[in-house]
Structures are given as structure tokens and as C-alpha cells.
C-alpha positions as CSV (number, residue, x, y, z in Angstrom):
1,G,-46.1,-44.9,49.3
2,G,-46.4,-44.6,45.7
3,A,-47.1,-42.4,42.7
4,G,-50.0,-40.0,43.4
5,D,-51.7,-40.8,40.2
6,Q,-52.0,-44.6,41.1
7,G,-54.3,-44.3,44.1
8,M,-55.3,-42.5,47.2
9,M,-54.3,-43.5,50.7
10,Y,-55.3,-42.3,54.1
11,G,-54.5,-43.2,57.7
12,Y,-54.5,-41.8,61.2
13,A,-52.9,-42.2,64.5
14,T,-54.8,-43.2,67.6
15,D,-54.1,-43.2,71.4
16,E,-55.6,-46.7,71.7
17,T,-52.1,-48.2,72.0
18,P,-48.6,-46.9,72.8
19,E,-47.7,-47.6,69.2
20,L,-50.4,-45.1,68.1
21,M,-52.1,-47.8,66.0
22,S,-55.6,-49.3,66.5
23,L,-56.0,-52.0,69.1
24,P,-57.1,-54.9,66.9
25,I,-54.0,-54.7,64.5
26,M,-51.6,-54.4,67.4
27,L,-53.0,-57.4,69.3
28,A,-52.9,-59.4,66.1
29,H,-49.2,-58.4,65.5
30,K,-48.3,-59.2,69.1
31,L,-49.9,-62.7,68.9
32,V,-47.9,-63.8,65.9
33,R,-44.7,-62.2,67.3
34,R,-45.2,-64.2,70.5
35,L,-45.9,-67.3,68.4
36,A,-42.5,-66.8,66.7
37,E,-40.8,-66.3,70.1
38,I,-41.9,-69.6,71.6
39,R,-40.9,-71.4,68.5
40,K,-37.4,-69.9,68.2
41,A,-36.7,-70.3,71.9
42,N,-37.8,-74.0,71.5
43,I,-40.4,-73.5,74.3
44,V,-42.7,-75.4,72.0
45,N,-40.7,-77.7,69.8
46,Y,-43.3,-78.8,67.3
47,L,-44.1,-75.4,65.7
48,H,-43.2,-74.5,62.2
49,P,-42.7,-70.9,60.8
50,D,-46.0,-70.2,59.3
51,G,-48.7,-68.5,61.3
52,K,-51.6,-66.0,61.1
53,S,-53.8,-64.1,63.5
54,Q,-57.0,-62.1,63.6
55,V,-58.5,-60.1,66.4
56,T,-62.0,-58.7,66.4
57,V,-62.7,-55.9,68.9
58,E,-66.1,-54.6,69.8
59,Y,-66.2,-50.8,70.3
60,E,-68.6,-48.6,72.3
61,G,-68.5,-45.3,70.5
62,D,-64.9,-44.8,69.6
63,K,-63.5,-46.7,72.6
64,P,-62.6,-50.5,72.6
65,K,-65.0,-52.3,74.9
66,R,-64.3,-56.0,74.6
67,I,-62.7,-58.7,72.3
68,D,-65.3,-60.6,70.4
69,T,-63.1,-63.1,68.5
70,I,-59.5,-64.3,68.5
71,I,-58.3,-66.5,65.6
72,L,-54.8,-67.8,65.7
73,S,-53.4,-70.5,63.4
74,A,-49.9,-72.1,63.7
75,Q,-48.2,-74.5,61.5
76,H,-47.0,-77.6,63.3
77,H,-45.6,-81.0,63.1
78,I,-48.1,-83.6,61.8
79,D,-47.8,-85.8,64.9
80,V,-49.1,-83.2,67.4
81,S,-52.8,-83.4,68.4
82,N,-55.1,-80.4,68.1
83,E,-55.8,-80.6,71.8
84,K,-52.1,-80.2,72.7
85,I,-51.7,-77.3,70.2
86,H,-54.9,-75.5,71.6
87,S,-53.7,-75.9,75.2
88,D,-50.2,-74.7,74.6
89,I,-51.0,-71.7,72.4
90,K,-53.8,-70.6,74.8
91,K,-51.5,-70.7,77.7
92,L,-48.2,-69.5,76.1
93,V,-49.5,-67.0,73.6
94,I,-53.0,-65.7,74.1
95,D,-52.9,-65.5,77.9
96,E,-49.5,-63.7,77.6
97,I,-50.7,-61.1,75.2
98,I,-54.5,-60.5,75.4
99,P,-55.6,-58.2,78.3
100,K,-57.8,-60.3,80.6
101,E,-60.2,-57.4,81.2
102,M,-61.0,-57.4,77.4
103,L,-62.2,-61.1,77.6
104,D,-65.6,-62.4,78.7
105,N,-67.7,-65.5,78.5
106,N,-68.8,-64.7,75.0
107,T,-65.4,-64.2,73.5
108,K,-64.6,-66.8,70.9
109,I,-61.1,-68.2,70.8
110,L,-60.4,-70.2,67.7
111,I,-57.0,-71.9,67.4
112,N,-56.3,-73.7,64.1
113,P,-60.0,-73.7,63.4
114,T,-59.7,-75.5,60.1
115,G,-57.9,-78.5,61.6
116,K,-54.3,-79.5,61.2
117,F,-52.1,-76.8,59.7
118,V,-49.4,-78.9,58.0
119,I,-47.9,-78.3,54.6
120,G,-45.4,-80.7,53.1
121,G,-41.9,-79.6,52.1
122,P,-38.2,-79.9,52.9
123,Q,-36.8,-78.5,56.1
124,G,-33.5,-79.0,57.9
125,V,-30.2,-77.5,58.9
126,V,-27.0,-76.6,57.0
127,K,-23.7,-76.9,58.7
128,D,-20.0,-76.7,58.0
129,E,-18.7,-80.2,57.3
130,D,-15.6,-79.8,59.3
131,T,-16.5,-77.5,62.2
132,K,-20.2,-78.6,62.4
133,E,-21.0,-74.9,62.9
134,P,-24.4,-73.8,61.4
135,I,-24.2,-71.7,58.3
136,S,-26.4,-68.6,58.1
137,F,-27.9,-67.2,54.9
138,A,-27.0,-70.2,52.7
139,D,-29.2,-70.5,49.6
140,V,-31.4,-73.6,49.6
141,I,-33.4,-74.1,46.4
142,I,-35.5,-76.9,44.8
143,L,-34.1,-77.3,41.3
144,N,-36.4,-76.8,38.3
145,T,-38.8,-74.8,40.5
146,E,-39.0,-71.2,41.7
147,I,-39.2,-72.4,45.3
148,G,-36.4,-71.9,47.9
149,A,-35.3,-70.3,51.1
150,A,-32.3,-69.0,53.0
151,T,-31.0,-70.5,56.2
152,D,-31.6,-68.5,59.4
153,E,-29.0,-67.5,62.1
154,N,-29.0,-71.1,63.4
155,G,-28.6,-72.7,59.9
156,N,-32.2,-73.8,59.8
157,F,-34.4,-73.6,56.7
158,Y,-38.0,-74.3,55.8
159,I,-39.4,-74.6,52.3
160,L,-43.2,-74.5,52.3
161,N,-46.0,-75.1,49.7
162,V,-44.2,-77.9,47.9
163,L,-46.4,-80.2,45.9
164,P,-45.9,-83.9,46.5
165,G,-43.2,-85.5,44.4
166,K,-39.5,-86.3,44.1
167,Y,-37.1,-83.3,44.0
168,T,-33.4,-82.3,44.0
169,V,-32.4,-79.8,46.6
170,E,-29.3,-77.6,46.0
171,V,-27.4,-75.7,48.7
172,S,-24.9,-73.0,47.9
173,Y,-22.9,-70.5,49.9
174,I,-19.9,-68.3,49.0
175,G,-16.7,-70.0,49.9
176,Y,-18.3,-73.5,50.0
177,Q,-18.8,-76.2,47.5
178,T,-22.3,-76.3,46.1
179,K,-24.1,-79.5,47.2
180,R,-27.1,-81.3,45.6
181,I,-29.3,-83.8,47.5
182,E,-31.2,-86.0,45.1
183,N,-34.4,-87.9,45.5
184,V,-35.9,-85.8,48.2
185,I,-39.5,-87.0,48.5
186,V,-42.3,-84.7,49.5
187,E,-45.6,-86.2,50.6
188,I,-48.9,-84.7,51.6
189,D,-48.8,-83.3,55.2
190,Q,-45.3,-84.6,55.8
191,T,-42.0,-82.8,56.2
192,A,-38.8,-84.1,54.5
193,R,-36.1,-83.5,57.1
194,L,-32.6,-82.9,55.8
195,K,-29.3,-82.5,57.6
196,I,-26.8,-81.0,55.1
197,N,-23.1,-80.5,55.6
198,I,-21.1,-78.5,53.1
199,K,-17.4,-78.2,52.7
200,Q,-15.3,-75.1,52.4
201,T,-13.5,-74.6,49.1
202,T,-10.6,-72.4,48.0
203,I,-11.5,-69.9,45.4
204,E,-8.8,-69.8,42.8
205,M,-8.3,-66.5,41.0
206,A,-6.4,-65.9,37.8
207,P,-3.0,-64.3,38.3
208,I,-2.9,-60.5,38.0
209,T,0.2,-59.0,36.3
210,V,1.0,-55.3,36.8
211,T,3.4,-53.8,34.3
212,S,4.8,-50.2,34.0
213,E,6.5,-48.6,31.0
214,M,8.4,-45.3,31.0
215,P,7.4,-43.0,28.1
216,A,9.9,-42.9,25.2
217,V,12.0,-39.7,25.1
218,K,11.6,-37.9,21.9
219,K,15.2,-36.9,21.0
220,D,14.2,-34.6,18.1
221,M,12.4,-32.1,20.4
222,V,14.5,-29.2,21.7
223,G,13.2,-26.6,24.1
224,T,14.2,-24.5,27.0
225,T,12.2,-23.8,30.0
226,Y,12.8,-21.0,32.5
227,I,10.8,-20.6,35.7
228,I,10.1,-17.1,36.9
229,R,9.3,-16.8,40.6
230,K,6.8,-14.4,42.0
231,T,9.5,-12.4,43.8
232,E,11.3,-11.9,40.5
233,I,8.2,-10.6,38.7
234,A,7.9,-7.8,41.2
235,H,11.4,-6.4,40.2
236,L,10.9,-6.6,36.4
237,P,11.1,-3.2,34.6
238,V,7.6,-1.8,33.6
239,D,7.2,0.3,30.5
240,Y,4.3,2.7,30.9
241,A,4.7,4.1,27.4
242,G,1.5,4.1,25.6
243,W,-0.7,3.9,28.7
């Protein structure tokens, strides 16, 4: 959406997929969704959150004929080999999503085609210091930068694209003491792993005093009030003179 004077947009629905979107974009979406599923379910324990996909479909007329190219990149731990990543992603992601009848011997499948997909940065988990329960939606920031993240439902956080150097990481959450971890070292193609426990705190509020005063009675005011009811008005004499 947007203001009409800022640009023109167009689109269409198609019966190529149940979602009424074109086949290439839906396959690309489903690939990265499946990539996230196997990471969150810990089916593959070396994957990190970043990922991207591209699917090129060859058409015959206006009908999808075959898949020409699949590109799928997944961020991963530095110690995992490209062969292991390729084997796992082919079996657990591509084979699960891509229709087999759309593939042929000329289909190109490129998994992490540029090599290792590793970006240095802090990652870890935030927990309650006493209960050891994970804390969701805590703010984790790198001080003196504009880089940060929020913990997920399991208390995990990932901060990407951090240049090599030494940093201070700050964790804050309502109802907990803010905690700083100093001398966090980020190196090229390495992940700084942090386990952070934060302690609950009592929020002290200033006392609230509620007072009430009755209005002063003005003794110099004299007046009389008489209430006339509706039934009494009906019996009042009426003077029609002058009508």
C-alpha cells in the first residue's frame, strides 16, 4: 500500500498454487519455512537463523513445466562441513518441499553456493537466575552500537553482522535487574556464545496519598428552595386572561 502519488503497483492471483500465488515464490517461501522448522525442532543442531532461497521455474506457455534452478543458503556453525550441510538440507528440506515431478537431470541444486555461511556475533540464552526458566522477549543489545535482538520463546538470541572486536552486551527485561557482560570478543567467522542469568527485582514506587476536603459552607448566603412535583403542576390554576 501507499499514497497513490508515490508509485503504481499491480498484481494478480493465479491458480498455480492453493495460495493463489505464482509457483516460484511459494516454493521459495516453503523452503525457508522448512529450514526454520528443522532448526527450531533441533532436527539439525548446527543451523543458525539466517537463510535465503531462490527458485527458477521454466514455463511452457503460461504453465509451469520444470524447475531449472534451486538456490538455498543456510547460516551454520563454523565447524560443519559443506558436504554435511548439503546432504542434510537436500534430504530434510528440498526433498520434502519440491515436487519430484518438477525435477529432472538438468535441474541445478545449489546449497550454500558461495561456501561457508558464517557471520560472527554473540548468541546465547537468557534465563531467570533462580528458576532457570528461559525469559522470552528480553532485550539484548551491544552497547555503543545500533545492534541488538530480542530473545525468542525459548530465551535464545542471535545478533548477526557484528564486526570483529571487543564489546559490552546489555540484557534488560521488565521486573529484572539489567545486566552487562563486558569483554565479549567477536572474531571473524566465529560465534561468541553467552549464557546469561538475570535476577528478579522489586520495583519500588513512590507512595500515593489520596486526600479529600469538604467544600466550605458559606454562611452569608441565604436562600430557600422549593421543589414542585409534576403532579402538583397539573393542579395549579391557569389564568387564560389575555390569551
